[in-house]
N, C-alpha and C positions, 0 to 999 in steps of 0.2 A: 638444500638449507637454506633458509629464508634468515634474516639477520639475527633474530632472535634465536634460532637454533644454531646458529656462528656462534654469537655471544656463548650457550650454555654449554656448546661441546669444547670452547676455548676454555673454561671454567674446570670444565672436567679433567682435562687435557691438564689442565695445571694439579691437579691432585695427583692424577696419574706420574705424571714428572716430578713431583714433588719441588717443583721452582718458584720462582716467585714470577708475577706477568711481565716485568720488564725485560726479564731474559726468555720469552718465550714471545716473537714478534708475527704477527701473521703478514702474508706474503699472498702474492696470486690471487687466484678468483676468491679467497675466504677474506681477504684485506679489502678488494672491491667491493664486496658486498658489506661490511660495516662501514666502510667510505659513501656508499649510498650511491656507487656506480653502475651494481649490478643486481639484480633482486635475489640471486639463489647462486646456489655453490653445489659442486657435488663431494668438495672434499675440502679438509682444511691442511693449505701448507703452512707451515711454520720453519723458521729460522730460531736456532738456538747456538748458545755460545760453543764455539771450533772444538773446546774440554770437554763439552757435556756430548756435542756429537761424534767425537772420537771413542767416548764411553759406551755410547747408544749401540755403535755401529759393530761391536764386539758382540751386541744382544741381540741384534735383528740384522735383516738383511741389507742392504746396500746395493741401490739398486746406480748402473752407471748408465749414461747416454750421453751422445757428442753433443758438444755447446753448449752442454747445462752443468750444473754442481751436481754431484754426487747426493742422490736422499737415500732418507732411512726410509721404508715402509713399515713404519710406525705402529697403522690399524688398517684395518680396510680404509677407514675413513681421513686417516694423518698421512701425512706424508711429511718428515722435517730433513730440513736442510740446515747448513752450516751458514750462521751471521756473519755477516762483513760489517765490523763496527764503522766502516764510514758508509754505510747505509742510513739514508734517514728516517727517521721513528716518530710516528704521533701515536698519542694516549687518545681514542675515541673510546666512548659507552663501557669504560670500563675492560677496554681492549686494548694492546700496544701491537701496532699495525704498522708497514712502510707507509711514509707518508707519501700523496698522492704523486708528486716530483720523483719518488725513490722508483713506483707503481709504475710511473710511466718509459722511465728506464729502463724496468724488467721488461715492460710490455712491448718499448721498441725491438729491443733485444730479442724479444722471444719472436717475433711478428717476423725477424730477417732469416730466422731459421732454415734450413734448405730441409731440414727432418723432420719439421713442425708437422704434428699429423693430421688431418685432413679434417677442415672444420673449424680448427684452433688458429689457423690466420687471419681467419676473415673474424671471429669473437675477439682474436686482439685487436685487429683492425677498429675495430665498434669501440675496444674498450681504452684503446690510444685516443680517438678523437672525444668520448665522455672528460679522459682526464685532462687533454690538452686547454676543455671548455674549464674543469675547477682549477688546474692551476694558474690559469688567466685570469681567473675570477679572485685570485688570493690577493689578500689587502696586506697580510702580514705572514711573515715569513718567520721560521725557526728551525734550530736543528735543535733536536732533544736526545739529551744524552742520558742516558739510562746509567 
């Protein structure tokens, strides 16, 4: 999915979840596409409120992996995670996503995981370099509370 497709799928997901945008936060590769770090991604990774996550965990399969938070396989192109309210978020192009600094923290964690799939670590390192440049170039910072 390119940026337009990510935004379109995000809008459709809001309807499917029947949730306001500020409660559905992009992370992972989809956030990187919206932030302009990557050109494409294969799916949407989103974080939602812990209570909502628990509700959907009763309706959809929950996948557990070492070193990462549980995820719900909501659709073939959407994985849902539990949102941590201390995570920095931004509103870009009508989409709520992790901030560049929050994405940098996430990518550094993923790059250090011993069970990371082949090829993913290499992409993580490229993403980290791009995010570091973006974060260093920021003149203003803010913590957005939704």
